[in-house]
TIVEX-442329 format. One record per atom (N, C-alpha, C): residue number from 1; chain; atom name; x, y, z. Coordinates in Angstrom, 3 decimals. Example, Ala and Ser with C-alpha at 12.3 -4.5 7.8 and 13.67 -1.06 7.14 Angstrom:
<recs>
1, A, N, 13.190, -5.690, 7.800
1, A, CA, 12.300, -4.500, 7.800
1, A, C, 13.200, -3.300, 7.800
2, A, N, 12.850, -2.250, 7.080
2, A, CA, 13.670, -1.060, 7.140
2, A, C, 12.900, 0.030, 7.870
</recs>
This chain:
<recs>
1, A, N, 10.829, 9.552, -10.986
1, A, CA, 9.678, 8.615, -11.106
1, A, C, 8.566, 9.613, -11.768
2, A, N, 7.749, 8.794, -12.421
2, A, CA, 6.534, 9.511, -12.968
2, A, C, 5.382, 9.510, -12.141
3, A, N, 4.378, 10.390, -12.554
3, A, CA, 3.189, 10.675, -11.690
3, A, C, 2.452, 9.374, -11.329
4, A, N, 2.446, 8.441, -12.441
4, A, CA, 1.744, 7.199, -12.193
4, A, C, 2.278, 6.489, -11.004
5, A, N, 3.500, 6.349, -10.910
5, A, CA, 4.109, 5.688, -9.670
5, A, C, 3.976, 6.362, -8.405
6, A, N, 3.863, 7.696, -8.309
6, A, CA, 3.859, 8.452, -7.301
6, A, C, 2.390, 8.563, -6.675
7, A, N, 1.441, 8.162, -7.418
7, A, CA, -0.060, 8.261, -7.155
7, A, C, -0.533, 6.805, -6.528
8, A, N, 0.243, 5.647, -6.756
8, A, CA, -0.215, 4.455, -6.517
8, A, C, -0.512, 4.100, -5.037
9, A, N, 0.279, 4.675, -4.202
9, A, CA, 0.076, 4.691, -2.766
9, A, C, -1.213, 5.286, -2.292
10, A, N, -1.409, 6.468, -2.910
10, A, CA, -2.552, 7.289, -2.455
10, A, C, -3.761, 6.629, -3.094
11, A, N, -3.766, 6.015, -4.152
11, A, CA, -4.830, 5.449, -4.833
11, A, C, -5.315, 4.271, -3.877
12, A, N, -4.313, 3.434, -3.464
12, A, CA, -4.528, 2.257, -2.637
12, A, C, -5.090, 2.690, -1.260
13, A, N, -4.590, 3.761, -0.716
13, A, CA, -5.080, 4.091, 0.628
13, A, C, -6.363, 4.705, 0.438
14, A, N, -6.777, 5.360, -0.691
14, A, CA, -8.125, 5.879, -0.815
14, A, C, -9.093, 4.679, -0.947
15, A, N, -8.767, 3.648, -1.661
15, A, CA, -9.572, 2.418, -1.704
15, A, C, -9.702, 1.833, -0.266
16, A, N, -8.708, 1.589, 0.395
16, A, CA, -8.751, 0.962, 1.705
16, A, C, -9.721, 1.875, 2.581
17, A, N, -9.497, 3.181, 2.615
17, A, CA, -10.406, 3.939, 3.366
17, A, C, -11.815, 3.925, 3.122
18, A, N, -12.103, 3.781, 1.780
18, A, CA, -13.596, 3.604, 1.449
18, A, C, -14.154, 2.398, 2.015
19, A, N, -13.415, 1.505, 2.476
19, A, CA, -13.869, 0.219, 3.103
19, A, C, -13.824, 0.362, 4.565
20, A, N, -13.326, 1.551, 5.003
20, A, CA, -13.221, 1.852, 6.563
20, A, C, -12.019, 1.193, 7.163
21, A, N, -11.095, 0.890, 6.356
21, A, CA, -9.797, 0.424, 6.815
21, A, C, -8.813, 1.428, 7.216
22, A, N, -7.836, 1.123, 7.959
22, A, CA, -6.754, 2.212, 8.551
22, A, C, -5.448, 1.742, 8.162
23, A, N, -5.343, 0.658, 7.273
23, A, CA, -4.127, 0.283, 6.796
23, A, C, -4.411, -0.687, 5.525
24, A, N, -3.311, -1.072, 4.823
24, A, CA, -3.472, -2.028, 3.801
24, A, C, -2.002, -2.814, 3.698
25, A, N, -2.061, -3.975, 3.262
25, A, CA, -0.845, -4.943, 3.123
25, A, C, -0.721, -5.342, 1.652
26, A, N, 0.533, -5.342, 1.346
26, A, CA, 0.912, -5.885, -0.040
26, A, C, 1.824, -7.010, 0.190
27, A, N, 1.390, -8.229, -0.396
27, A, CA, 2.072, -9.482, -0.235
27, A, C, 2.230, -10.239, -1.607
28, A, N, 3.438, -10.880, -1.687
28, A, CA, 3.623, -11.671, -2.941
28, A, C, 2.831, -12.990, -2.729
29, A, N, 2.156, -13.419, -3.763
29, A, CA, 1.463, -14.764, -3.840
29, A, C, 1.172, -15.164, -5.300
30, A, N, 1.831, -16.197, -5.634
30, A, CA, 1.330, -16.939, -6.820
30, A, C, 1.588, -15.814, -8.116
31, A, N, 2.877, -15.209, -8.157
31, A, CA, 3.357, -14.288, -9.142
31, A, C, 2.377, -13.039, -9.151
32, A, N, 1.810, -12.853, -8.108
32, A, CA, 1.104, -11.474, -7.991
32, A, C, 1.350, -10.842, -6.662
33, A, N, 1.210, -9.394, -6.790
33, A, CA, 1.310, -8.641, -5.559
33, A, C, -0.162, -8.437, -5.039
34, A, N, -0.595, -9.083, -3.992
34, A, CA, -1.854, -9.094, -3.445
34, A, C, -2.189, -8.006, -2.410
35, A, N, -3.164, -7.127, -2.591
35, A, CA, -3.364, -5.940, -1.759
35, A, C, -4.535, -6.124, -0.942
36, A, N, -4.426, -6.096, 0.463
36, A, CA, -5.605, -6.342, 1.278
36, A, C, -5.729, -5.055, 2.168
37, A, N, -7.005, -4.551, 2.344
37, A, CA, -7.372, -3.553, 3.151
37, A, C, -7.573, -4.043, 4.613
38, A, N, -6.972, -3.368, 5.639
38, A, CA, -6.922, -3.895, 7.039
38, A, C, -7.595, -3.016, 7.893
39, A, N, -8.578, -3.565, 8.738
39, A, CA, -9.085, -2.803, 9.933
39, A, C, -9.029, -3.728, 11.103
40, A, N, -8.348, -3.221, 12.140
40, A, CA, -7.987, -4.159, 13.178
40, A, C, -7.302, -5.535, 12.709
41, A, N, -7.972, -6.531, 13.143
41, A, CA, -7.457, -8.029, 12.693
41, A, C, -8.160, -8.520, 11.419
42, A, N, -9.074, -7.667, 10.900
42, A, CA, -9.822, -8.173, 9.743
42, A, C, -9.268, -7.506, 8.449
43, A, N, -9.321, -8.272, 7.278
43, A, CA, -8.926, -7.791, 6.084
43, A, C, -9.764, -8.315, 4.973
44, A, N, -9.759, -7.580, 3.842
44, A, CA, -10.421, -7.856, 2.603
44, A, C, -9.594, -7.553, 1.498
45, A, N, -9.525, -8.415, 0.444
45, A, CA, -8.787, -8.024, -0.741
45, A, C, -9.266, -7.006, -1.555
46, A, N, -8.381, -6.041, -1.983
46, A, CA, -8.774, -5.009, -2.899
46, A, C, -8.021, -4.918, -4.183
47, A, N, -7.272, -5.875, -4.406
47, A, CA, -6.547, -5.973, -5.723
47, A, C, -5.404, -6.855, -5.787
48, A, N, -5.068, -7.148, -7.041
48, A, CA, -3.821, -7.929, -7.306
48, A, C, -3.170, -7.461, -8.545
49, A, N, -1.926, -7.397, -8.566
49, A, CA, -1.107, -6.877, -9.693
49, A, C, -0.334, -7.992, -10.051
50, A, N, 0.045, -8.419, -11.236
50, A, CA, 0.895, -9.342, -11.671
50, A, C, 2.376, -8.741, -11.433
51, A, N, 3.094, -9.629, -10.637
51, A, CA, 4.334, -9.102, -10.148
51, A, C, 5.358, -8.528, -11.156
52, A, N, 5.281, -8.910, -12.377
52, A, CA, 6.187, -8.296, -13.427
52, A, C, 5.580, -7.034, -14.132
53, A, N, 4.263, -6.588, -13.720
53, A, CA, 3.734, -5.605, -14.416
53, A, C, 4.435, -4.093, -14.055
54, A, N, 4.289, -3.123, -14.855
54, A, CA, 4.827, -1.754, -14.494
54, A, C, 4.268, -1.285, -13.112
55, A, N, 2.902, -1.426, -12.916
55, A, CA, 2.325, -1.080, -11.752
55, A, C, 2.806, -1.673, -10.533
56, A, N, 3.041, -3.021, -10.653
56, A, CA, 3.486, -3.825, -9.381
56, A, C, 4.982, -3.370, -9.178
57, A, N, 5.783, -3.182, -10.081
57, A, CA, 7.170, -2.642, -9.904
57, A, C, 7.112, -1.298, -9.344
58, A, N, 6.453, -0.367, -9.866
58, A, CA, 6.275, 0.940, -9.359
58, A, C, 5.837, 0.903, -7.781
59, A, N, 4.856, 0.121, -7.508
59, A, CA, 4.294, 0.008, -6.128
59, A, C, 5.422, -0.375, -5.234
60, A, N, 6.095, -1.477, -5.600
60, A, CA, 7.255, -1.987, -4.737
60, A, C, 8.266, -0.980, -4.498
61, A, N, 8.699, -0.246, -5.695
61, A, CA, 9.718, 0.784, -5.579
61, A, C, 9.155, 1.891, -4.719
62, A, N, 7.931, 2.275, -4.725
62, A, CA, 7.479, 3.200, -3.871
62, A, C, 7.398, 2.921, -2.261
63, A, N, 7.054, 1.675, -2.236
63, A, CA, 6.959, 1.037, -0.787
63, A, C, 8.333, 1.017, -0.156
64, A, N, 9.450, 0.633, -0.933
64, A, CA, 10.730, 0.657, -0.412
64, A, C, 11.278, 2.092, -0.168
65, A, N, 10.831, 3.015, -0.997
65, A, CA, 11.238, 4.314, -0.793
65, A, C, 10.659, 5.149, 0.341
66, A, N, 9.537, 4.652, 0.744
66, A, CA, 8.822, 5.303, 1.886
66, A, C, 8.924, 4.596, 3.201
67, A, N, 9.705, 3.452, 3.214
67, A, CA, 9.805, 2.749, 4.591
67, A, C, 10.500, 3.502, 5.636
68, A, N, 11.198, 4.621, 5.313
68, A, CA, 11.860, 5.380, 6.397
68, A, C, 11.291, 6.664, 6.567
69, A, N, 10.635, 7.129, 5.507
69, A, CA, 9.995, 8.474, 5.495
69, A, C, 8.682, 8.357, 5.134
70, A, N, 7.711, 8.935, 6.042
70, A, CA, 6.302, 8.776, 5.800
70, A, C, 6.004, 9.629, 4.512
71, A, N, 4.932, 9.086, 3.752
71, A, CA, 4.417, 9.819, 2.637
71, A, C, 3.246, 10.617, 2.981
72, A, N, 3.173, 11.808, 2.566
72, A, CA, 1.978, 12.723, 3.015
72, A, C, 1.160, 12.707, 1.607
73, A, N, -0.161, 12.542, 1.830
73, A, CA, -1.212, 12.501, 0.762
73, A, C, -2.368, 13.363, 1.230
74, A, N, -3.222, 13.744, 0.329
74, A, CA, -4.521, 14.567, 0.581
74, A, C, -5.531, 13.617, -0.148
75, A, N, -6.526, 13.261, 0.657
75, A, CA, -7.666, 12.615, 0.236
75, A, C, -9.054, 13.402, 0.648
76, A, N, -9.622, 13.870, -0.269
76, A, CA, -10.883, 14.639, 0.066
76, A, C, -10.742, 15.844, 0.952
77, A, N, -9.468, 16.550, 0.697
77, A, CA, -9.170, 17.789, 1.371
77, A, C, -8.707, 17.497, 2.787
78, A, N, -8.508, 16.263, 3.190
78, A, CA, -7.949, 15.914, 4.416
78, A, C, -6.420, 15.365, 4.105
79, A, N, -5.611, 15.892, 4.954
79, A, CA, -4.212, 15.340, 4.941
79, A, C, -3.858, 14.101, 5.748
80, A, N, -3.233, 13.145, 5.104
80, A, CA, -2.941, 11.914, 5.761
80, A, C, -1.358, 11.602, 5.584
81, A, N, -0.831, 10.713, 6.617
81, A, CA, 0.395, 10.252, 6.354
81, A, C, 0.439, 8.796, 6.318
82, A, N, 1.315, 8.284, 5.325
82, A, CA, 1.345, 6.877, 5.156
82, A, C, 2.632, 6.306, 5.683
83, A, N, 2.511, 5.392, 6.699
83, A, CA, 3.783, 4.742, 7.274
83, A, C, 3.825, 3.363, 6.769
84, A, N, 5.050, 3.099, 6.130
84, A, CA, 5.332, 1.783, 5.435
84, A, C, 6.232, 0.963, 6.467
85, A, N, 5.726, -0.227, 6.741
85, A, CA, 6.358, -1.082, 7.583
85, A, C, 6.712, -2.514, 6.663
86, A, N, 7.960, -3.008, 6.830
86, A, CA, 8.422, -4.127, 6.050
86, A, C, 8.465, -5.274, 7.057
87, A, N, 7.774, -6.372, 6.590
87, A, CA, 7.904, -7.623, 7.335
87, A, C, 7.949, -8.826, 6.498
88, A, N, 8.447, -10.040, 7.045
88, A, CA, 8.532, -11.186, 6.239
88, A, C, 7.080, -12.022, 6.395
89, A, N, 6.648, -12.672, 5.327
89, A, CA, 5.483, -13.404, 5.398
89, A, C, 5.772, -14.697, 4.516
90, A, N, 5.871, -15.681, 5.161
90, A, CA, 6.148, -17.087, 4.476
90, A, C, 7.362, -17.037, 3.599
91, A, N, 8.366, -16.359, 4.150
91, A, CA, 9.672, -16.242, 3.432
91, A, C, 9.698, -15.191, 2.258
92, A, N, 8.646, -14.489, 2.163
92, A, CA, 8.668, -13.392, 1.179
92, A, C, 8.552, -11.916, 1.995
93, A, N, 9.135, -10.965, 1.288
93, A, CA, 9.041, -9.516, 1.760
93, A, C, 7.639, -9.077, 1.584
94, A, N, 7.108, -8.523, 2.643
94, A, CA, 5.666, -8.007, 2.584
94, A, C, 5.606, -6.550, 3.113
95, A, N, 4.648, -5.747, 2.935
95, A, CA, 4.535, -4.476, 3.503
95, A, C, 3.276, -4.062, 3.997
96, A, N, 3.200, -3.378, 5.072
96, A, CA, 1.999, -2.899, 5.687
96, A, C, 2.042, -1.400, 5.692
97, A, N, 1.077, -0.714, 5.206
97, A, CA, 1.064, 0.677, 5.069
97, A, C, -0.105, 1.161, 6.018
98, A, N, 0.318, 1.902, 7.135
98, A, CA, -0.708, 2.474, 8.125
98, A, C, -1.164, 3.819, 7.536
99, A, N, -2.456, 4.097, 7.582
99, A, CA, -2.927, 5.461, 7.190
99, A, C, -3.487, 6.148, 8.400
100, A, N, -2.692, 7.357, 8.588
100, A, CA, -2.871, 8.170, 9.881
100, A, C, -3.137, 9.680, 9.405
101, A, N, -4.122, 10.282, 10.105
101, A, CA, -4.336, 11.680, 9.873
101, A, C, -3.244, 12.430, 10.242
102, A, N, -2.801, 13.527, 9.434
102, A, CA, -1.743, 14.254, 9.667
102, A, C, -1.948, 15.360, 10.751
</recs>
């Protein structure tokens, strides 16, 4: 994998954390991967990628890769772990990424 694909989860986690979120979800809708920052039961959209784009493919690959093994990242000198959970949403595979301090 190239550095572009390995940084995508860290980039999304950083965006979510800027909004005070402690997780983000990635769900398929209308030929896009929609990304939503989550805090408790409230969410806000932070992006969408065309499902056939290189970025969306890399994102899905990395989400699948880390569903069993947490990813460690560093944001602003603080270490975090990203825990990927897979679930079904309206018949499509979706992902929830929890952001935890290491």
